[in-house]
Every structure is written in C-alpha cells, then in structure tokens.
C-alpha positions in Angstrom: 0.1 -0.2 0.0 1.7 3.4 -1.1 2.6 5.8 1.9 0.3 8.8 1.7 2.5 10.7 4.1 4.7 11.8 1.1 3.8 13.5 -2.3 4.5 10.9 -5.0 6.1 13.3 -7.5 8.5 15.4 -5.2 8.9 13.0 -2.0 7.9 16.2 0.1 5.3 15.8 3.0 1.7 15.7 1.6 -0.5 18.9 2.4 -2.5 17.1 5.2 0.8 15.5 6.7 2.6 19.0 6.3 -0.2 20.7 8.3 -0.2 18.0 11.0 3.6 18.5 11.6 3.4 22.0 11.5 0.8 21.8 14.4 2.7 19.1 16.3 6.2 20.9 16.1 4.5 24.5 17.0 6.1 26.0 20.1 5.8 29.5 21.6 9.1 29.6 23.4 11.2 30.3 20.2 10.7 32.0 16.8 9.3 30.1 14.2 8.1 30.9 10.7 6.1 29.4 7.8 7.4 30.1 4.1 5.4 29.4 1.0 7.1 29.2 -2.2 5.1 29.2 -5.8 6.4 29.2 -9.3 5.3 32.1 -11.3 3.3 31.8 -14.5 3.1 27.9 -13.9 -0.1 27.6 -16.3 1.6 29.3 -19.1 4.8 27.3 -18.9 2.5 24.0 -18.9 1.1 25.4 -22.2 4.8 25.6 -23.7 5.9 22.3 -22.8 4.8 18.9 -21.8 3.6 17.4 -18.6 6.9 15.7 -18.0 8.9 19.0 -18.4 6.4 20.5 -15.8 6.8 17.7 -13.5 10.7 18.1 -13.6 10.3 21.7 -12.8 8.3 21.1 -9.8 10.6 18.0 -8.7 13.8 20.1 -9.0 12.2 23.1 -7.0 11.1 20.7 -4.3 14.7 19.1 -4.1 16.5 22.6 -3.8 14.1 23.5 -1.2 14.8 20.6 1.0 18.5 21.0 0.3 18.9 24.7 1.3 16.0 25.1 4.0 17.5 25.9 7.7 17.3 23.1 9.9 15.4 21.7 11.6 12.4 22.3 9.1 9.4 20.6 7.5 8.9 20.9 3.6 5.4 19.8 2.3 3.8 20.3 -1.3 0.8 22.7 -0.5 -0.8 22.2 -4.0 0.3 22.0 -7.5 3.4 24.0 -7.8 3.4 25.5 -4.2 5.5 24.2 -1.2 5.5 25.2 2.2 8.4 25.1 4.6 7.8 25.2 8.6 10.9 26.4 10.2 11.0 25.3 13.7 13.8 27.2 15.2 15.5 29.5 12.8 17.0 31.8 15.6 16.5 35.1 13.6 14.3 36.5 11.2 17.3 37.4 8.9 18.1 33.5 8.7 14.7 33.0 7.1 14.7 36.1 4.7 18.3 35.3 3.8 17.2 31.8 2.8 14.1 33.0 1.0 16.0 35.6 -1.0 18.7 33.2 -1.9 16.2 30.8 -3.3 14.4 33.4 -5.5 17.7 35.0 -6.7 19.2 31.5 -7.8 16.0 30.2 -9.1 15.4 33.2 -11.7 16.9 31.9 -15.0 16.0 30.9 -18.6 15.2 27.3 -19.1 14.4 25.3 -22.1 10.8 23.8 -22.2 8.7 22.9 -25.3 12.1 23.7 -27.4 11.9 27.3 -26.6 13.7 29.5 -24.0 11.3 30.8 -21.2 11.8 33.0 -17.9 11.6 30.7 -14.8 11.1 32.4 -11.4 9.5 32.1 -8.0 7.6 34.0 -5.4 7.4 33.5 -1.7 5.3 34.8 1.3 6.6 34.7 4.8 4.7 34.8 8.3 6.7 34.7 11.5 5.7 33.8 15.2 7.8 35.4 17.6 8.8 34.0 21.1 5.8 34.3 23.5 3.3 35.1 20.8 0.0 33.0 20.9 0.0 32.8 16.8 -0.8 29.1 15.9 0.9 27.4 12.9 -2.1 27.5 11.0 -2.4 31.1 11.4 1.1 31.4 10.2 0.3 29.1 7.3 -2.7 31.3 6.3 -0.6 34.6 6.7 2.2 33.1 4.4 -0.5 32.6 1.8 -1.7 35.9 2.3 1.9 37.4 2.0 2.5 35.3 -1.1 -0.5 36.8 -2.8 1.0 40.2 -1.9 4.3 39.2 -3.6 2.6 38.0 -6.9 0.3 41.0 -7.0 3.5 43.4 -6.8 5.1 41.8 -9.8 6.2 38.5 -8.9 9.8 37.2 -8.7 9.9 38.4 -4.9 8.9 37.9 -1.3 6.4 39.5 1.0 6.4 39.2 4.8 3.0 39.3 6.7 2.6 42.6 8.3 -0.3 44.5 9.9 -1.1 46.0 6.9 -1.3 42.8 4.9 -5.0 42.1 5.8 -6.1 45.5 4.5 -4.0 44.9 1.4 -5.5 41.6 0.8 -8.9 42.9 1.1 -8.2 45.7 -1.3 -7.0 43.2 -3.9 -10.2 41.0 -3.3 -12.4 43.7 -3.9 -10.7 45.0 -7.0 -10.5 41.5 -8.4 -14.4 41.2 -7.8 -15.1 44.5 -9.4 -12.9 43.6 -12.5 -14.5 40.4 -12.9 -18.2 42.0 -12.9 -17.3 44.8 -15.3 -15.8 42.1 -17.5 -18.8 40.1 -17.4 -20.9 43.1 -18.2 -18.7 44.7 -20.6 -18.4 47.7 -18.4 -15.0 48.8 -18.5 -13.7 52.4 -18.9 -11.6 53.0 -21.8 -9.5 56.3 -22.6 -7.6 56.9 -25.7 -4.2 58.7 -25.8 -3.0 60.3 -28.9 0.4 59.5 -31.2 1.8 62.5 -32.9 4.1 62.2 -36.0 6.9 64.2 -35.3 7.7 65.6 -38.9 4.5 67.5 -39.2 2.6 67.1 -35.8 -0.3 65.1 -37.2 -2.3 62.8 -34.8 -2.1 59.3 -36.6 -3.3 56.9 -34.0 -4.2 56.4 -30.4 -3.2 53.9 -27.7 -6.5 52.4 -25.9 -5.9 52.6 -22.2 -8.3 50.9 -19.5 -9.5 52.0 -16.1 -12.0 50.7 -13.6 -14.0 52.6 -11.1 -14.8 51.2 -7.6 -17.5 52.5 -5.6 -15.0 51.9 -2.6 -11.7 52.9 -3.9 -12.5 55.3 -6.8 -10.7 55.3 -10.1 -8.0 52.1 -10.0 -5.5 52.3 -12.7 -4.2 49.4 -14.7 -0.9 49.2 -13.0 -2.7 48.1 -10.0 -5.8 45.8 -11.4 -4.0 44.3 -14.2 -1.3 43.0 -11.8 -4.1 41.2 -9.8 -5.5 39.8 -13.0 -2.0 38.9 -14.4 -1.1 35.1 -14.3 -4.7 33.9 -14.4 -7.4 33.2 -17.2 -8.9 36.7 -16.1 -5.9 38.3 -17.7 -6.4 36.7 -21.1 -10.2 37.4 -21.1 -9.7 41.0 -20.3 -7.3 41.2 -23.3 -10.0 39.5 -25.5 -12.7 42.2 -24.3 -10.1 45.2 -24.9 -9.1 43.8 -28.4 -12.7 43.2 -29.6 -13.7 46.6 -28.2 -10.8 48.4 -30.2 -11.8 46.6 -33.3 -15.5 47.8 -33.0 -14.3 51.4 -32.4 -12.6 51.6 -35.6 -15.8 52.2 -37.5 -17.1 54.5 -34.9 -13.8 56.8 -35.3 -14.6 56.9 -38.9 -18.3 57.9 -38.6 -17.1 60.8 -36.5 -14.8 62.1 -39.0 -11.5 60.6 -37.6 -10.8 58.8 -40.7 -7.5 56.6 -40.7 -6.9 56.8 -37.1 -5.4 53.7 -35.8 -5.8 51.9 -32.3 -2.9 50.5 -30.6 -3.8 47.7 -28.1 -1.5 46.5 -25.3 -1.7 42.4 -24.9 -0.4 40.5 -22.1 2.2 37.7 -22.4 -0.6 35.3 -21.3 -2.6 36.2 -24.3 0.0 36.6 -26.8 1.6 33.2 -26.1 -1.7 31.4 -26.7 -1.3 29.2 -29.7 -4.7 30.7 -31.0 -3.7 34.4 -30.5 -3.3 35.1 -34.2 -6.4 33.4 -35.2 -8.3 35.3 -32.8 -6.9 38.7 -34.1 -7.8 37.8 -37.5 -11.2 36.6 -36.7 -12.0 40.1 -35.2 -10.6 41.9 -38.0 -12.8 40.0 -40.4 -15.8 40.3 -38.1 -15.8 44.2 -38.0 -14.3 44.6 -41.4 -11.2 46.4 -40.1 -8.9 47.7 -42.8 -5.2 46.8 -42.9 -3.2 49.5 -40.9 -5.9 50.4 -38.4 -4.9 48.0 -35.5 -1.5 47.8 -33.9 -0.5 45.4 -31.1 2.1 46.3 -28.3 3.8 43.7 -26.2 6.8 43.8 -24.0 10.1 41.9 -24.4 9.2 39.6 -21.5 6.0 38.7 -23.3 7.9 37.9 -26.3 9.8 35.5 -24.5 6.9 33.8 -23.1 5.6 33.0 -26.5 6.5 29.9 -28.4 6.7 31.1 -31.9 6.4 35.0 -31.6 8.1 35.3 -35.0 5.4 33.4 -36.7 2.9 35.3 -34.9 4.3 38.7 -36.1 4.5 37.5 -39.8 1.0 36.3 -39.7 -0.4 39.5 -38.0 1.7 41.4 -40.6 -0.1 39.5 -43.3 -3.3 41.0 -42.1 -2.0 44.6 -41.9 -1.6 44.5 -38.0 1.9 45.8 -36.9 3.6 44.6 -33.8 5.2 47.1 -31.3 7.9 46.2 -28.6 6.5 48.3 -25.8 8.5 49.6 -22.7 12.1 49.5 -24.4 14.5 50.8 -22.0 12.6 49.7 -18.7 14.5 47.0 -16.7 14.8 43.8 -19.1 15.8 45.1 -22.4 18.3 44.1 -25.1 18.6 44.1 -29.0 18.4 40.5 -29.4 14.7 40.1 -29.7 14.6 43.1 -31.9 16.6 41.0 -34.6 14.7 37.7 -34.1 11.2 39.1 -34.4 10.1 41.3 -37.1 8.8 44.3 -35.1 7.3 47.3 -36.9 8.0 49.7 -34.1 10.0 50.4 -30.9 8.1 52.2 -28.2 10.9 54.0 -26.1 9.9 53.8 -22.3 9.4 57.4 -20.6 12.4 56.7 -18.2 14.8 57.1 -21.2 12.9 60.1 -22.5 13.1 61.6 -18.9 16.9 61.5 -19.1 17.1 63.2 -22.4 19.0 66.1 -21.1 21.7 64.3 -19.6 24.0 61.4 -20.1 20.8 59.3 -21.2 20.8 61.4 -24.4 23.5 59.1 -26.0 21.8 56.0 -24.8 18.6 57.3 -26.5 20.2 58.4 -29.6 22.0 54.9 -30.0 18.4 53.2 -29.4 16.8 55.1 -32.1 19.6 54.6 -34.5 19.8 50.7 -34.0 16.1 50.5 -34.4 16.2 52.4 -37.5 19.1 50.1 -38.9 16.6 47.0 -38.3 13.6 49.0 -40.2 11.7 49.8 -37.4 9.7 52.9 -36.5 10.4 54.5 -33.3 7.8 55.9 -31.0 8.6 58.0 -27.8 6.5 57.5 -24.7 6.2 60.2 -21.9 6.8 63.4 -24.0 5.9 66.2 -21.5 7.2 69.4 -23.0 8.3 71.1 -26.5 12.0 70.8 -25.6 11.9 66.8 -25.5 9.6 67.0 -28.4 11.9 69.1 -30.6 15.1 67.1 -29.6 13.5 63.6 -30.5 12.6 65.2 -33.7 16.2 66.0 -34.2 17.2 62.4 -33.0 15.2 61.0 -36.0 12.3 59.5 -33.7 9.4 59.1 -35.7 6.3 59.4 -33.4 5.7 60.7 -29.8 3.3 60.0 -27.2 2.6 61.9 -23.7 1.0 64.7 -21.9 2.5 67.3 -24.0 0.7 65.9 -27.0 -2.5 64.9 -25.2 -3.7 63.2 -22.1 -5.8 60.1 -22.1 -9.5 61.0 -23.1 -12.7 59.2 -23.3 -14.0 58.5 -26.8 -16.3 61.5 -27.0 -13.4 63.7 -25.8 -10.8 62.2 -28.0 -13.0 62.5 -31.2 -13.7 66.3 -30.3 -9.8 66.6 -29.8 -8.9 64.9 -33.0 -11.3 67.1 -35.0 -10.0 70.2 -33.5 -6.5 69.2 -34.4 -7.4 68.3 -38.0 -9.5 71.5 -38.3 -13.0 69.9 -38.7 -14.6 71.8 -35.9 
C-alpha cells in the first residue's frame, strides 16, 4: 500500500501531513516561521511544454528547497507548484529572509521548455511567530498564503512578509478583483485613448487604448494595479480579448465621427500573446468588424515575447493582415536588442524613463536606441513626452512619433473625437 504521507512526485510531505507536522512542532518559546514558495506563471509554462517537463520543474524546485532550508524544518507540497516550509527554530528573522532571498535569486533563469527559452522564477510569502506570541501554525500558514498573494500582486519574483497592513492590502485586492470580474462580465470597462503625434508634421495618426475601472469603494483604479491582480490567470486573457474586440469595434465609430484613418494600438499581455490561438483570434476579429489593414497595432513587452513559443511566426501572420507589432517599454529594466533582431517588429516604443533622461547622459543611449531601431527597419515611438523641448530633441534625433501629456492626455471616446477633429480643423 502506498505511503500517503509523502507526495509521490516530489517526495515532500503531503499537504495533510505537512499541516499536522506544523501543528505538532509549533512552540511558543522560540521564533518560528512558515514560508510558501510558488512558481510564477506556471500555467503558461505548462502551455509551452509537456507534462513531463512541468513535473521536472516542480521536482527540481522541491529538491532545492529541501536541500537549502535551514534545519530543523518541514517541507510539504501545498498544492500544484506551491511548497510550504515550516522553520521550527531559525533563531533570527534574517536567517529566514536570507534563505528565501537566495532561493528567489538562484531560481531566476531562462530554461528550455517545449523547445523554446522561457523565463523561470518563483515568489514567496513569509509569516513569523515570535517568542511568546499566541499565533498558531495554521495562522502562520494562512498568513504566509496572504503574503504570497501580495508578492504575486506586486510583480512576482519576490517575497513578501505578513504585516499588520497585509490584511487591508489583501482585502483591497479581493475587492478590486471582484469589481474587475463583474465589469468584464458586463463589458463595462472604462476606456480612454491617448494620441500619437507624427514628429515631422505634428499630425495625430493614432491612439493607444487605455483601461480604467471605477470602484464604489476605492474610486478610479489604474491598470498598473488591477492588471497586476489579473496577471497570471485566465482573467488576464479574457480582459485582453474584451479590450481587443472593443478596439476593433471602435474603428468604424472613429470613421463615422470624422476621424478617418486613425489607428488604435492595443496592449496585450504575455499570457494572451503566447496562446497558440492568438493570431487566429486577432484575424477573426478583423474579419468580423471589417477592419482595414493598418488600423490595429499590437503592443507587447519583451518579456511577453519571451513567453511565446513562436513569436516570429505570430508577428508575420499579423503582418499579413496589416497588424503591426510594437515592442513596448523598451529601456525599462529587461531590455536588449536580441529580440528586435529575431522578431519582425514594426515599431519600438521607447519607455518614458529614457525620455526623462534626454537632457543628460541618457541622451547618448536614447540616440543609439533610435539609430539601432532604424537600422533594423523599425519606426520609433517615444513615450512620456511632456514638453516642447523633449519633442524637438526627439525630432532632431530621428524619432518618428511621440506620445505623452504634451501631445495629449488620455481621454474618453467623446473627448478624444473632439480633440482629433479640432487638431485636424474639422470643428
């Protein structure tokens, strides 16, 4: 008869036994801690590779946790790709955080799965029970789960420690997730549009669609917050689908309002872009709404491209239908020229952080980025342009388009139509 005390795949303790051992070794006369590790974007790694490859990732992580966890400790498989570690007597909090930090830093790497290179990383949540406190091991386990949620919501590949504010933070995230889900079901998302200006003549040629949600409790919530909550789940994919379809519908409305030829640029997550059906879904929407070539562009980050199994083929298929692919946020953190050479991007969007440094040493880097993109046959769009001086400097550097508050702030549909018509002299 098989031993149900251990998880068959990883040989870590089963969830039930792990909880029982945590309760058994719980002691109030010393510092104790619970850590939960979880693989980032595991669902999407599963999509890229085989079940066997995914199992090997999980087994490898379990092995390294057991090897490096401070003794004495108990390691259990909580569920799927999540592992719990109960540290019975670490001595100090620093011992715990050093262990967790080393695990996170050492696990971050590119791996080959399904024949492609994919980014592998983990996140962790930590909960402590100090000497003399009455917190139970189950409370610590719940606290570590809550802290893990915070780490995931704040960008992944990091750890979070349970604090007094964690409960309030968690409640906010749950409320926002519920609000986002409700608005997606009802197709009641607030969309705004920010214009692109062509630097040679100042003409507005397109707009980027941006999303907002309004909560009765928290007011206007920006995408930097609610998309972090959705990221890593099917909710993110469905949100992208709704936004892309909305954009395709709006093309004909722009034309009816006299804004002929304006194109819409749509941000797409790595989760959606990496779906095998992505290109088909885009072309189906173009046909459904009779969208002309050149009226829809797709923006993806470099990390999103890395997630996709066949990004080059996706780009070519989109190009056949007149959909241009833009590399977004170039210059923000994880950026290099390798993906620009491998993938037929139509345009490079330079991040605001580079534009902000246009007056100092960053000017050289900005100019080199523009020149390299041009050498690869790409258009260049500068984000975050906030004054005329930046606009003119970018124009002199050979940048093609600009976007930012100096050109126009994001506006709801009625207001952007009025703005576009005023700029073109139609009203």
